[in-house]
C-alpha positions in Angstrom: 11.5 -8.8 25.0 9.5 -5.5 24.6 6.8 -7.1 22.5 5.4 -10.6 23.0 4.1 -12.5 20.0 0.6 -13.6 20.8 0.5 -16.7 18.6 2.8 -17.8 15.8 1.4 -21.0 14.2 2.2 -22.9 11.0 -0.2 -25.6 9.9 1.7 -28.2 7.8 -0.7 -30.4 5.7 0.3 -34.0 5.4 -0.6 -36.0 2.2 -3.7 -38.2 2.6 -4.2 -41.4 0.6 -4.2 -40.8 -3.2 -8.0 -41.3 -3.5 -8.6 -38.5 -1.0 -5.7 -36.2 -1.6 -6.3 -32.5 -1.4 -5.6 -30.4 -4.5 -2.5 -28.4 -3.5 -2.0 -27.1 -7.0 -4.9 -24.7 -6.5 -5.2 -21.8 -4.1 -7.2 -22.4 -0.9 -10.7 -20.7 -1.1 -12.8 -19.6 1.8 -16.4 -20.7 2.1 -18.2 -17.6 3.3 -21.4 -19.5 4.1 -19.5 -21.6 6.6 -17.4 -18.9 8.1 -18.2 -16.3 10.7 -17.0 -13.8 13.3 -19.2 -13.6 16.3 -19.1 -12.3 19.9 -18.2 -14.8 22.6 -18.7 -14.8 26.4 -16.8 -12.4 28.7 -16.1 -9.7 26.1 -14.5 -12.0 23.6 -15.0 -13.1 20.0 -14.7 -16.3 17.9 -13.4 -16.3 14.3 -14.2 -19.4 12.3 -12.9 -19.6 8.7 -13.7 -22.6 6.6 -11.1 -23.2 3.8 -11.0 -25.6 0.9 -7.7 -27.0 2.1 -5.1 -26.6 4.9 -2.3 -24.2 4.4 0.4 -22.5 6.5 -0.9 -19.6 8.6 0.0 -17.3 11.5 -1.9 -14.8 13.7 -0.9 -11.9 15.9 -2.3 -8.7 17.3 -1.2 -5.0 16.8 -1.9 -2.0 18.9 -2.6 1.7 18.1 -5.1 1.0 16.6 -6.0 -2.5 17.9 -6.0 -5.1 15.1 -5.9 -8.8 14.7 -3.8 -10.0 11.7 -4.1 -13.4 10.1 -1.6 -14.3 7.4 -1.9 -17.2 5.0 0.1 -18.8 2.2 -2.1 -18.3 0.2 -5.9 -17.7 -0.2 -8.1 -16.8 -3.2 -10.5 -14.3 -1.8 -12.7 -14.1 -4.9 -16.4 -13.7 -4.0 -15.6 -13.1 -0.3 -17.5 -10.2 1.3 -15.4 -9.6 4.4 -17.9 -7.3 6.1 -20.7 -9.9 5.8 -18.6 -12.2 8.1 -18.6 -9.8 10.9 -21.6 -10.4 13.2 -19.7 -9.2 16.3 -20.1 -6.0 18.3 -16.6 -6.4 19.6 -15.2 -6.3 16.0 -15.6 -3.0 14.1 -14.3 -4.0 10.6 -12.8 -6.8 8.5 -10.6 -6.6 5.4 -9.1 -9.4 3.2 -6.8 -9.3 0.3 -3.4 -10.2 -1.1 -0.5 -8.8 0.9 2.4 -9.5 -1.4 3.3 -12.4 -3.8 2.6 -15.7 -2.0 0.8 -14.0 0.9 -2.8 -13.3 1.8 -4.0 -11.4 4.8 -7.1 -10.8 6.9 -7.2 -7.8 9.2 -9.8 -7.6 11.9 -10.3 -4.2 13.7 -11.0 -4.7 17.3 -13.6 -2.5 19.0 -12.3 -3.6 22.5 -9.0 -5.1 23.7 -9.0 -8.8 23.2 -6.1 -11.3 23.2 -5.8 -14.6 21.5 -6.9 -17.4 23.8 -6.6 -20.3 21.4 -5.9 -20.7 17.7 -5.9 -23.9 15.7 -6.5 -25.2 12.2 -8.5 -28.5 12.0 -7.6 -30.3 8.8 -10.4 -32.1 7.0 -10.3 -35.8 6.2 -10.0 -36.4 2.5 -12.3 -34.0 0.7 -13.5 -32.3 3.9 -12.5 -28.6 4.3 -10.1 -27.2 6.8 -11.3 -24.9 9.6 -9.3 -22.2 11.3 -10.8 -21.5 14.7 -9.5 -18.5 16.7 -10.9 -17.6 20.1 -10.4 -14.2 21.6 -10.9 -13.3 25.2 -11.6 -9.9 26.7 -8.6 -8.1 28.1 -7.5 -4.7 29.4 -5.5 -2.1 27.5 -2.2 -2.7 29.3 -2.4 -6.5 28.9 -3.4 -6.2 25.3 -0.5 -3.9 24.5 2.1 -6.1 26.3 1.0 -9.1 24.1 0.9 -7.3 20.8 3.5 -6.9 18.1 4.4 -8.3 14.7 6.6 -11.4 14.8 10.0 -11.2 13.3 10.3 -14.3 11.1 12.5 -14.5 8.0 10.4 -17.3 6.6 7.5 -14.8 6.2 9.0 -11.3 6.3 10.8 -9.3 3.6 14.5 -8.7 4.2 15.8 -5.3 5.4 16.6 -2.9 2.6 20.1 -3.5 1.3 20.9 -0.1 0.0 21.0 3.2 1.9 21.0 6.7 0.6 24.8 6.9 1.5 25.4 4.2 -1.1 24.3 6.4 -4.1 27.0 6.9 -6.6 27.3 9.6 -9.3 26.2 8.4 -12.7 27.7 9.3 -16.1 25.9 11.9 -18.2 24.8 9.3 -20.8 23.0 7.1 -18.2 19.2 7.0 -18.4 17.1 8.8 -15.8 15.7 6.1 -13.4 12.0 6.8 -12.7 10.3 4.8 -10.0 6.5 4.7 -10.6 4.5 3.9 -7.5 0.9 2.7 -8.2 -1.0 3.6 -5.0 -2.6 1.0 -2.7 -2.8 -2.6 -3.8 -3.7 -6.0 -2.4 -5.6 -5.8 0.9 -5.7 -2.0 0.5 -8.1 -1.2 -2.4 -7.9 2.6 -1.9 -10.9 4.6 -3.1 -13.8 2.6 -4.5 -16.6 3.7 -6.9 -19.0 0.9 -7.8 -16.9 -1.9 -9.3 -13.9 0.4 -9.9 -11.1 0.5 -7.4 -8.2 2.9 -7.1 -5.6 0.2 -6.8 -6.7 -1.3 -10.2 -6.8 2.2 -11.9 -3.4 3.2 -10.6 -1.7 0.0 -11.7 -3.2 0.1 -15.2 -2.1 3.7 -15.6 1.4 3.0 -14.2 1.9 0.2 -16.8 0.7 2.5 -19.6 2.9 5.4 -18.3 5.8 2.9 -18.1 5.4 2.0 -21.7 5.1 5.6 -22.8 8.3 6.6 -21.0 10.2 3.6 -22.3 9.3 4.6 -25.9 10.9 8.1 -25.1 14.2 6.3 -25.0 15.9 8.2 -22.2 14.2 6.7 -19.1 14.6 3.5 -17.2 11.3 2.6 -15.5 10.7 0.5 -12.4 7.4 -0.1 -10.6 7.0 -0.5 -6.9 4.4 -3.2 -7.7 3.5 -4.9 -11.0 0.5 -6.8 -9.7 -2.3 -6.6 -7.2 -0.2 -6.9 -4.0 0.3 -4.6 -1.0 3.5 -2.6 -0.6 3.9 -0.7 2.7 4.7 3.0 2.6 8.1 2.4 4.1 8.9 -0.3 1.6 7.9 2.0 -1.3 10.5 4.5 -0.2 13.1 1.8 0.4 12.7 0.5 -3.1 13.5 4.0 -4.4 16.8 3.8 -2.6 17.5 0.2 -3.6 17.2 1.0 -7.3 18.9 4.4 -6.8 16.0 6.2 -8.5 16.4 9.7 -9.8 12.7 10.5 -9.6 9.9 9.0 -7.5 6.3 9.4 -8.8 3.4 8.1 -6.7 0.1 7.7 -8.6 -3.4 8.0 -7.0 -7.1 8.5 -8.0 -8.9 9.3 -4.8 -12.4 10.3 -3.8 -13.5 13.4 -1.9 -16.4 12.7 0.5 -17.1 16.4 1.3 -17.1 19.2 -1.2 -16.2 18.8 -4.9 -12.9 18.2 -6.6 -11.9 17.3 -10.1 -8.9 17.4 -12.4 -5.3 16.1 -12.1 -3.3 17.5 -9.2 0.4 17.3 -8.3 1.6 17.2 -4.7 5.0 17.6 -3.0 5.9 16.9 0.6 5.4 19.6 3.2 4.8 19.4 7.0 2.2 22.1 6.5 -0.5 21.2 4.0 -1.3 23.9 1.4 -5.0 23.6 2.1 -7.6 21.5 4.1 -8.2 19.2 1.1 -4.5 18.4 0.8 -4.3 17.6 4.6 -7.4 15.3 4.2 -5.9 13.4 1.3 -2.6 13.0 3.1 -4.3 11.5 6.1 -6.2 9.1 3.9 -3.1 8.0 2.0 -1.0 7.6 5.2 -3.6 5.2 6.6 -2.6 2.5 4.1 -0.3 0.8 6.5 -2.9 0.8 9.2 -5.5 -0.7 6.8 -3.2 -3.5 5.8 -2.1 -4.5 9.3 1.4 -3.0 9.3 3.1 -2.7 12.7 3.8 1.0 13.2 5.5 0.7 16.5 8.7 2.8 16.7 8.2 4.6 13.4 8.3 8.1 14.8 12.0 8.5 15.4 12.4 12.2 16.0 16.2 12.3 15.7 16.0 10.5 12.3 13.3 12.9 11.1 15.5 15.9 12.0 18.4 14.5 10.0 16.1 13.7 7.0 14.7 17.2 7.1 18.2 18.5 6.6 18.7 16.4 3.6 15.3 17.5 2.2 16.3 21.1 2.2 18.3 20.4 -0.9 15.8 18.0 -2.5 12.7 20.1 -1.9 13.4 22.8 -4.5 14.0 20.1 -7.1 10.8 18.3 -6.2 8.9 21.7 -6.5 10.4 22.3 -10.0 9.5 18.7 -10.9 5.9 19.2 -9.8 5.5 22.5 -11.8 7.0 20.8 -14.9 4.5 18.0 -14.5 1.6 20.5 -14.3 2.8 22.3 -17.5 3.2 19.0 -19.4 -0.2 17.7 -18.4 -1.9 21.0 -19.1 -0.5 20.9 -22.6 -1.7 17.4 -23.2 -5.2 17.2 -21.6 -6.1 20.8 -21.1 -8.0 21.6 -17.9 -6.5 20.3 -14.6 -7.6 21.0 -11.0 -8.3 24.6 -10.3 -5.1 24.6 -8.1 -3.0 21.9 -9.8 0.1 22.2 -7.6 -0.3 21.6 -3.8 1.6 20.4 -0.8 0.8 17.9 1.9 2.3 15.5 4.5 2.3 12.3 2.4 4.5 9.7 4.0 5.3 8.1 0.6 7.1 11.3 -0.5 9.7 11.1 2.4 12.7 9.9 0.4 15.0 12.6 1.6 17.4 12.5 -1.3 15.1 11.8 -4.3 12.9 14.4 -6.0 9.4 13.0 -5.3 5.8 13.9 -6.4 2.4 12.4 -5.9 0.0 12.8 -8.8 -3.8 12.5 -8.3 -4.6 11.6 -11.9 -8.2 12.4 -11.2 -10.9 12.1 -8.5 -13.2 9.0 -8.8 -15.9 11.0 -6.9 -16.2 13.3 -10.0 -18.3 11.8 -12.9 -16.1 13.7 -15.4 -12.9 12.5 -13.9 -14.1 8.9 -13.6 -15.1 8.9 -17.3 -11.6 10.2 -18.2 -9.9 7.6 -16.0 -11.8 4.8 -17.8 -11.0 6.2 -21.2 -7.7 4.8 -22.6 -7.3 7.7 -25.1 -7.5 10.2 -22.2 -5.0 8.2 -20.1 -2.6 8.0 -23.0 -2.8 11.8 -23.4 -2.1 12.2 -19.7 0.9 9.8 -19.9 2.2 11.9 -22.8 1.9 15.1 -20.7 3.8 13.5 -17.8 6.5 12.4 -20.3 6.8 15.9 -21.6 7.1 17.3 -18.1 9.7 14.8 -17.1 11.8 15.5 -20.2 11.7 19.2 -19.6 12.6 18.8 -15.9 15.6 16.5 -16.7 17.1 19.2 -18.9 16.3 22.1 -16.4 17.7 20.1 -13.5 20.9 19.2 -15.3 21.4 22.9 -16.2 20.8 24.0 -12.6 23.3 21.4 -11.4 26.0 22.6 -13.7 25.5 26.2 -12.6 26.0 25.1 -9.0 29.1 23.1 -9.8 30.6 26.0 -11.7 
């Protein structure tokens, strides 16, 4: 076994007498005042989480970078400031959030290698809370790596994608164009943040509005990679595109720029070489989503598979470029000024569906006061959605014409 699961634990709560029964109809809540993450002896740490009720849970570690992941079914994180829990020098950051429907997750970034020594949930008696106590002990890099890896458990994990690119079949001319809208981030990964505004909430709101706009056009079938505040891995987003046999993949983002100044909507297509430094920076930020949420990235760099995918992209890349340029023209006609360089390229992992024309749209930059005001304005968002619709409709016609020329 190349990877050893550190701890896989499920706490099964038994019913107490009726007068003291816990309320299992409500989600468990964490009491921040009674929870903590502190350093322990010999280079270790202790994590104590006080919960309103017992619930199933599991814990494991991941390497590159080093992270401890705690999964629950399911916790309401409202009012929890994860960083305030962290009082340990051996822990560098803590994140909490929803992972997917029915799942909650805490990700603890480890500043030093530490393995799980003990992990147990003590169930309260009657109205007493439950306490999850995880003790970590100092380790070395080799020992840590040998004990790290995500468990493979069908009771917790999503099934493997059931449809591959080879299963795609030709559609009749009258069939609607299937558009997969991908609201960036979600759940435990908030994306960019500006005050009380999060990228994950903005992109989901706009995706729903764009979905409704495209449906009213009458010639599109719209599917979302997520319809609520849950996390979807980059790999899973691409897999969904294949499962639904999407004709077009559109990823939606609203990022921030920490250095320099950027504003205005921008459309990106995939390229190994970013068109500029800003595009490379954004791609690196977006591609960290899986790391932030505690996804196991072991074995994801399959060079042989990448070569085969690159061959398939040679046909798709020109179609994606034409799609991006049609989007730019449509949005310019609807909202006027876009980014000074509205079409760019970058190494965005979410655009790697080899056989599906794919674009990533930064609908605006939250670091720009003007863009943030636009993003919060429903009239402006509707105008932008109209522009994207116009660009899509123009591309569908042009793409079909190009296909017929090739066939003839």
